[in-house]
Steps between C-alpha positions, in 0.01 A plus 500: 500500500763247591301208349481680165871587516587131569277379216625761247863416573464119527645503850489164671582379846652169406779359703821659393329826392299582811757727662556720197126505424420612854765775484358628172151502648617677812677773304201554275261498796709758673502707181118491516511604862380170645611391845598145599156403619341620179745302289433187703130554449549539123698174494271308740430222255866444413590520870238234584659268241859573613592644845853584372350798318369650824825428679700667223274808505543524877875456473561737208238773510689740730834413328351601162352813650826609665682443171232691303408217261193706406727748323582241230142512370545862385786405269499444126645155565198397711264636237671303221532180705156485660142582411341734754 
């Protein structure tokens, strides 16, 4: 699910983009109903290559949830900006 989303939207975890990429993935994962552990499992390969990704997921997952980032994925804007 997340891997296909990342591929289809050319999302990268390069330095300077990692934070925003992680936030996008968290919001989309929450939209799909995934929890933090499931997202980390989906991104296991990326996390193995870069621990920052795991740290950012841990740091931001609850923040994104409490601010309802999942809601964005129901908007026309999300549907026009991303492939999902």
